[in-house]
KOLDRENMAR-548863 format. One record per residue (C-alpha): x, y, z. Coordinates in steps of 0.25 Angstrom, whole numbers, padded with zeros to 4 digits, always signed. Example, Ala and Ser with C-alpha at 12.3 -4.5 7.8 and 13.67 -1.06 7.14 Angstrom:
% KOLDRENMAR-548863
+0049-0018+0031
+0055-0004+0029
//
This chain:
% KOLDRENMAR-548863
+0000+0000+0000
+0005+0013-0005
+0001+0025+0000
+0000+0038-0006
+0007+0051-0002
-0006+0061-0001
-0017+0051+0004
-0015+0059+0017
-0012+0075+0018
-0002+0072+0026
+0006+0065+0017
+0017+0070+0008
+0029+0067-0001
+0039+0077+0003
+0049+0084-0007
+0060+0093+0001
+0074+0099-0001
+0075+0103+0014
+0069+0116+0007
+0055+0115+0005
+0046+0102+0006
+0035+0099-0001
+0023+0088+0001
+0019+0081-0010
+0005+0073-0012
-0003+0064-0020
-0016+0064-0014
-0025+0076-0009
-0033+0075+0003
-0045+0069-0003
-0035+0057-0010
-0036+0066-0023
-0023+0061-0031
-0014+0074-0032
+0001+0076-0033
+0003+0091-0026
+0013+0097-0020
+0005+0098-0006
+0014+0109+0001
+0029+0115+0001
+0037+0119+0014
+0047+0130+0014
+0055+0132+0023
+0052+0123+0033
+0045+0112+0032
+0034+0115+0041
+0020+0116+0038
+0018+0130+0041
+0027+0132+0030
+0018+0128+0017
+0019+0135+0004
+0009+0132-0004
-0007+0131-0001
-0014+0117+0006
-0015+0114-0010
-0003+0113-0015
+0004+0111-0029
-0002+0103-0040
-0004+0099-0055
-0017+0100-0063
-0013+0096-0079
-0023+0096-0092
-0020+0086-0103
-0024+0096-0115
-0027+0085-0125
-0035+0076-0115
-0041+0086-0107
-0038+0080-0094
-0036+0088-0082
-0024+0081-0073
-0032+0087-0060
-0030+0080-0046
-0039+0089-0038
-0051+0090-0048
-0049+0104-0051
-0052+0107-0063
-0067+0107-0066
-0067+0104-0082
-0076+0093-0086
-0065+0086-0096
-0054+0077-0087
-0061+0077-0073
-0069+0065-0074
-0060+0052-0073
-0048+0048-0065
-0042+0054-0055
-0026+0060-0054
-0017+0046-0051
-0005+0046-0044
+0003+0037-0052
+0016+0038-0044
+0025+0047-0035
+0039+0045-0031
+0051+0053-0026
+0059+0050-0037
+0070+0041-0035
+0067+0043-0021
+0071+0057-0020
+0068+0072-0021
+0057+0072-0032
+0043+0068-0031
+0035+0063-0042
+0022+0060-0045
+0015+0054-0058
-0001+0056-0058
-0012+0054-0069
-0025+0058-0074
-0030+0052-0084
-0020+0054-0096
-0012+0063-0089
+0000+0063-0081
+0007+0072-0072
+0021+0069-0066
+0025+0080-0055
+0039+0079-0049
+0041+0087-0035
+0054+0092-0030
+0063+0101-0021
+0076+0106-0028
+0088+0106-0020
+0093+0118-0011
+0079+0125-0015
+0067+0131-0009
+0057+0124-0021
+0049+0113-0026
+0046+0110-0039
+0036+0101-0045
+0037+0097-0059
+0025+0091-0068
+0023+0084-0082
+0014+0077-0088
+0012+0065-0098
+0000+0058-0102
-0003+0043-0098
-0005+0040-0113
+0007+0047-0118
+0000+0055-0128
+0005+0069-0130
-0003+0083-0125
-0002+0096-0119
-0005+0097-0105
-0008+0110-0095
+0000+0108-0080
-0005+0116-0071
+0003+0117-0058
-0002+0122-0047
+0000+0126-0032
-0008+0132-0020
-0001+0145-0015
-0003+0150-0002
+0000+0165-0005
+0003+0170-0020
+0011+0184-0018
+0016+0186-0031
+0019+0181-0045
+0032+0184-0053
+0029+0180-0066
+0024+0165-0065
+0029+0165-0051
+0022+0163-0040
+0025+0168-0026
+0018+0163-0014
+0021+0170-0001
+0019+0160+0013
+0025+0167+0023
+0036+0177+0027
+0046+0169+0022
+0039+0158+0012
+0036+0162-0001
+0034+0152-0014
+0037+0154-0027
+0030+0144-0037
+0031+0145-0053
+0030+0134-0064
+0040+0131-0073
+0039+0132-0086
+0032+0146-0082
+0019+0147-0084
+0009+0158-0079
+0002+0153-0065
-0011+0156-0062
-0018+0157-0048
-0033+0154-0044
-0043+0143-0046
-0034+0130-0052
-0045+0126-0061
-0048+0140-0068
-0034+0140-0069
-0031+0127-0076
-0043+0129-0085
-0040+0142-0088
-0052+0148-0080
-0050+0164-0077
-0039+0164-0067
-0028+0175-0061
-0014+0174-0065
-0010+0178-0051
-0016+0184-0039
-0011+0187-0025
-0016+0178-0013
-0017+0178+0001
-0024+0162-0002
-0019+0152-0007
-0020+0152-0021
-0017+0141-0032
-0008+0145-0042
-0009+0136-0056
+0001+0135-0067
-0003+0131-0082
+0009+0125-0090
+0006+0117-0105
+0015+0106-0107
+0016+0096-0120
+0016+0082-0116
+0023+0074-0126
+0022+0059-0129
+0026+0049-0117
+0034+0060-0110
+0028+0071-0097
+0028+0086-0102
+0041+0094-0098
+0040+0097-0084
+0031+0109-0077
+0039+0115-0063
+0032+0119-0053
+0040+0126-0045
+0040+0132-0029
+0048+0138-0023
+0049+0144-0008
+0056+0155-0002
+0059+0163+0010
+0056+0176+0002
+0050+0178-0011
+0062+0181-0017
+0070+0169-0013
+0058+0161-0017
+0059+0168-0031
+0074+0166-0032
+0072+0152-0029
+0062+0150-0038
+0070+0155-0051
+0083+0146-0048
+0075+0135-0047
+0067+0138-0060
+0081+0138-0068
+0084+0124-0063
+0069+0119-0064
+0071+0111-0075
+0085+0103-0068
+0078+0104-0054
+0071+0088-0053
+0086+0083-0058
+0093+0091-0048
+0084+0088-0036
+0087+0074-0039
+0100+0074-0041
+0101+0081-0027
+0094+0069-0021
+0102+0060-0027
+0114+0065-0022
+0108+0064-0007
+0103+0050-0010
+0118+0047-0013
+0120+0050+0001
+0110+0038+0006
+0117+0027+0013
+0116+0017+0003
+0111+0005+0009
+0111-0005-0002
+0101-0008-0012
+0087-0008-0011
+0075-0012-0018
+0069-0002-0027
+0057+0001-0018
+0066+0003-0005
+0075+0011-0014
+0066+0021-0017
+0060+0021-0001
+0073+0022+0002
+0076+0034-0004
+0064+0042-0004
+0065+0041+0012
+0080+0048+0011
+0073+0059+0003
+0062+0060+0011
+0071+0062+0023
+0079+0073+0016
+0067+0080+0014
+0063+0081+0028
+0075+0089+0030
+0074+0104+0030
+0085+0111+0025
+0090+0114+0038
+0089+0099+0041
+0078+0098+0050
+0071+0085+0046
+0057+0089+0045
+0044+0080+0044
+0039+0081+0031
+0026+0077+0023
+0018+0074+0036
+0009+0087+0037
+0003+0087+0052
+0020+0087+0056
+0026+0094+0046
+0036+0104+0051
+0038+0097+0062
+0053+0091+0068
+0052+0079+0077
+0064+0076+0081
+0063+0062+0081
+0058+0060+0066
+0069+0071+0065
+0078+0063+0070
+0073+0050+0063
+0077+0058+0050
+0090+0062+0053
+0094+0049+0058
+0089+0042+0045
+0096+0053+0036
+0109+0049+0045
+0106+0032+0042
+0102+0036+0028
+0117+0042+0026
+0112+0057+0025
+0121+0062+0036
+0122+0076+0033
+0107+0078+0031
+0106+0070+0044
+0116+0080+0054
+0109+0089+0047
+0095+0087+0051
+0100+0079+0066
+0106+0094+0069
+0093+0101+0063
+0085+0092+0069
+0090+0093+0084
+0091+0108+0081
+0076+0108+0087
+0077+0101+0099
+0072+0110+0109
+0071+0104+0125
+0058+0101+0133
+0056+0104+0147
+0062+0090+0150
+0073+0092+0141
+0070+0082+0131
+0067+0089+0116
+0054+0090+0111
+0053+0081+0098
+0044+0089+0089
+0048+0104+0084
+0042+0114+0074
+0052+0115+0062
+0048+0131+0060
+0048+0134+0077
+0058+0124+0081
+0047+0124+0093
+0042+0110+0097
+0030+0105+0093
+0027+0091+0101
+0015+0084+0104
+0020+0074+0113
+0029+0069+0123
+0043+0060+0119
+0056+0058+0126
+0062+0051+0115
+0068+0065+0108
+0080+0063+0115
+0085+0048+0110
+0081+0049+0096
+0091+0063+0097
+0102+0055+0102
+0099+0043+0092
+0097+0056+0081
+0110+0061+0083
+0118+0047+0084
+0113+0042+0072
+0117+0053+0062
+0130+0055+0072
+0134+0041+0071
+0133+0041+0055
+0138+0055+0054
+0150+0052+0061
+0151+0067+0066
+0156+0070+0080
+0152+0085+0079
+0137+0080+0078
+0138+0074+0092
+0146+0088+0098
+0135+0097+0091
+0123+0088+0098
+0131+0084+0110
+0121+0093+0117
+0109+0087+0111
+0113+0073+0115
+0117+0075+0128
+0105+0082+0132
+0097+0071+0125
+0104+0058+0131
+0103+0066+0145
+0088+0067+0144
+0086+0053+0141
+0096+0049+0153
+0088+0059+0163
+0073+0056+0158
+0069+0041+0162
+0061+0037+0173
+0061+0026+0184
+0059+0018+0174
+0072+0021+0166
+0063+0023+0153
+0063+0038+0147
+0050+0046+0153
+0038+0043+0146
+0034+0050+0134
+0026+0049+0121
+0035+0039+0113
+0040+0039+0099
+0024+0040+0095
+0020+0052+0103
+0007+0045+0107
+0007+0042+0121
+0005+0053+0132
-0002+0063+0137
-0005+0069+0124
-0014+0058+0119
-0020+0054+0133
-0007+0046+0138
+0003+0043+0146
+0017+0044+0141
+0025+0030+0141
+0039+0026+0143
+0042+0024+0129
+0050+0012+0126
+0054+0021+0112
+0057+0033+0122
+0067+0026+0131
+0073+0017+0118
+0076+0029+0108
+0081+0036+0122
+0091+0023+0125
+0097+0022+0111
+0098+0038+0111
+0108+0035+0123
+0114+0025+0117
+0117+0035+0104
+0121+0047+0114
+0132+0037+0121
+0137+0036+0107
+0138+0050+0105
+0142+0052+0116
+0156+0044+0117
+0159+0048+0104
+0162+0063+0108
+0166+0057+0122
+0157+0059+0132
+0159+0045+0137
+0150+0046+0150
+0140+0052+0142
+0139+0040+0134
+0140+0031+0145
+0128+0037+0154
+0119+0036+0140
+0122+0022+0137
+0119+0019+0153
+0106+0028+0150
+0102+0021+0136
+0105+0006+0146
+0094+0009+0155
+0083+0015+0146
+0085+0002+0138
+0082-0006+0153
+0071+0002+0156
+0065-0003+0142
+0069-0017+0145
+0062-0014+0158
+0049-0007+0155
+0047-0007+0142
+0048-0023+0137
+0039-0033+0140
+0040-0047+0134
+0051-0043+0124
+0042-0032+0119
+0046-0017+0119
+0033-0011+0121
+0031+0003+0121
+0033+0009+0134
+0034+0004+0150
+0018+0008+0151
+0014+0001+0137
+0016-0014+0132
+0012-0008+0119
+0020-0008+0106
+0028+0005+0101
+0035+0001+0086
+0045+0011+0090
+0052+0000+0098
+0056-0007+0087
+0066+0002+0083
+0075-0001+0096
+0078-0014+0089
+0082-0009+0076
+0086+0005+0073
+0089+0008+0088
+0094-0005+0092
+0094-0006+0107
+0084-0015+0109
+0088-0029+0114
+0085-0040+0102
+0076-0048+0115
+0065-0038+0114
+0065-0038+0097
+0057-0049+0095
+0044-0047+0104
+0044-0034+0101
+0046-0035+0085
+0034-0047+0088
+0025-0037+0095
+0025-0024+0087
+0023-0034+0075
+0011-0040+0082
+0003-0029+0089
+0008-0015+0080
+0008-0022+0066
-0004-0017+0059
-0013-0028+0056
-0017-0024+0042
-0005-0018+0035
+0007-0021+0044
+0017-0012+0047
+0018-0007+0062
+0011+0003+0073
+0019+0013+0080
+0014+0009+0093
+0004+0000+0099
-0007+0010+0105
-0013+0016+0091
-0022+0026+0099
-0016+0041+0096
-0017+0042+0081
-0025+0038+0067
-0012+0034+0061
-0007+0024+0072
-0018+0015+0068
-0007+0011+0055
+0008+0007+0055
+0019+0019+0054
+0030+0017+0046
+0041+0019+0057
+0037+0008+0066
+0034-0001+0051
+0048+0001+0050
+0055+0000+0064
+0048-0014+0066
+0053-0020+0052
+0068-0015+0057
+0067-0022+0070
+0062-0034+0063
+0075-0033+0055
+0082-0033+0067
+0075-0046+0071
+0078-0052+0057
+0066-0052+0051
+0068-0046+0039
+0054-0051+0031
+0047-0045+0043
+0054-0032+0042
+0051-0029+0028
+0039-0032+0029
+0037-0019+0039
+0047-0010+0029
+0037-0015+0018
+0026-0012+0024
+0032+0003+0025
+0035+0003+0011
+0022-0002+0007
+0013+0010+0013
+0022+0021+0008
+0017+0031-0002
+0021+0029-0019
+0033+0038-0017
+0039+0029-0006
+0035+0040+0007
+0031+0032+0020
+0020+0035+0028
+0023+0039+0043
+0011+0029+0046
-0003+0025+0039
-0014+0030+0045
-0029+0021+0048
-0034+0021+0035
-0023+0020+0027
-0017+0035+0026
-0002+0037+0028
+0002+0047+0038
+0015+0056+0034
+0020+0051+0021
+0036+0058+0019
+0039+0056+0035
+0052+0054+0034
+0056+0050+0046
+0048+0035+0052
+0043+0033+0039
+0055+0036+0027
+0067+0035+0038
+0059+0023+0041
+0062+0017+0028
+0077+0022+0029
+0080+0018+0042
+0072+0003+0039
+0080+0001+0027
+0095+0005+0032
+0092-0006+0044
+0087-0016+0035
+0100-0015+0027
+0109-0013+0038
+0112+0002+0036
+0103+0008+0049
+0115+0004+0060
+0129+0009+0056
+0141+0016+0058
+0146+0021+0047
//
């Protein structure tokens, strides 16, 4: 079963170069097939930095010979061409698994191919539009690129300027140049009376009209739709002119830039073509999640867009390092840790707004310090640069000391909401002594000791190792029942996150593996479609009623440790079989078969990379 990108309005295929981020959608809110630039973000990848009106940008086309409209939204109310089949999405893909996104769709005899990309080092988004016929007959076609702008303030020749805020300007045009008109889309494309320009404080559609000749068996020449953002109008206009100069070479330049980046990815050996595509796309998504300053951000998921989760960011950071992108990983690590602010209890807040850099948490979690120690260690261990340790020692020391100080009489870390943010007073439940929190803290202390020794802090290293051992002893005493690692001291219910401590964070003894894996398979596996739920309560969200991508990967890795390769790949393949056609994996599946959060680079796409590295024996390495 493959999920289309846009069946849920939260799902988007992202395109980014660190300067700008675009969302691409294939389905409208009522599941009508469309091919749309849903939104464009600048200067931060934050919902407040959206440049387009909610209708986004799309293309209409008319085959002049057959008088058939390619019209995804049914906008044109002409009698001919509107009865019959709807637009169909044929294929969606990231070309070569890289940063150019292609969609092929058709209605009747009219085939439309779009490619969308962000050129390197520019605040620009480019979409090329080409048309051909299914029956390979020559014709003339009119192509109508449409964009819904928020606030048109000026027209210069055929360039339209939209001002969003004091430091957000958007310049829009097409190549070859064409007169743009604003107002009612249906009138504009059918020749009705319309204005060629109007200053508008209200969201206004802008429509260009470009005739193209379609030869036998070939697509028409590309029509380019160009969006360029700037902090000032002059900056946007200059960048637009610079972009237009190289417009015909831009797609190839972009693919070449991505190919250079991909060549730096670790060589894990030969993969089957399908897995090779997932591998490349997942690495691409990691890079796209990095803003210009290196901050990893959640992309393609509307409710959380513009947030920096320390946990998710460190997952991205460590995966970049594991995949061989050390320079990007170091920059992203420093950018992530620059957000840290201390809570009243001296731990760090785990979520921040990317613009204000202020905490915006909705739960109480104590795993941040352990994750920070792991993230710093993973990057340092592969970068082989002790300057990282000297720079970040205050954070390393503070995090490790917090763990040592914040254990109660049980020996476990103080109760919290755990990795899933689903336990606690905010949901009418009590906090628990979560296995995840104490275990990632113990793993973090082990790695803190290794880092301390590397810079001759041997006494600190001894204390860290001692604290880690004590935490593991407390887990064994309170959180393990007949060989099964449970969710917490207070509950014998299961939490899929514990499987990570047999594989990626290997600190649990092998004697717990057999019974824990067996229990997870029996009690957390979806009885209808397979896959693994994140935890056993299943009470807090609609999304809890279907498996999550991350936990499914994690259990498969534990099965590899157990030596059950066939079972492991059953779970790996479950995730791949529930991906979008373009290779993106959802964060989870909703109960009605809808995918949530496609384009998430942390648990989902990082899971592809980490699981493939693990299965090929490249995860735990010391280069």
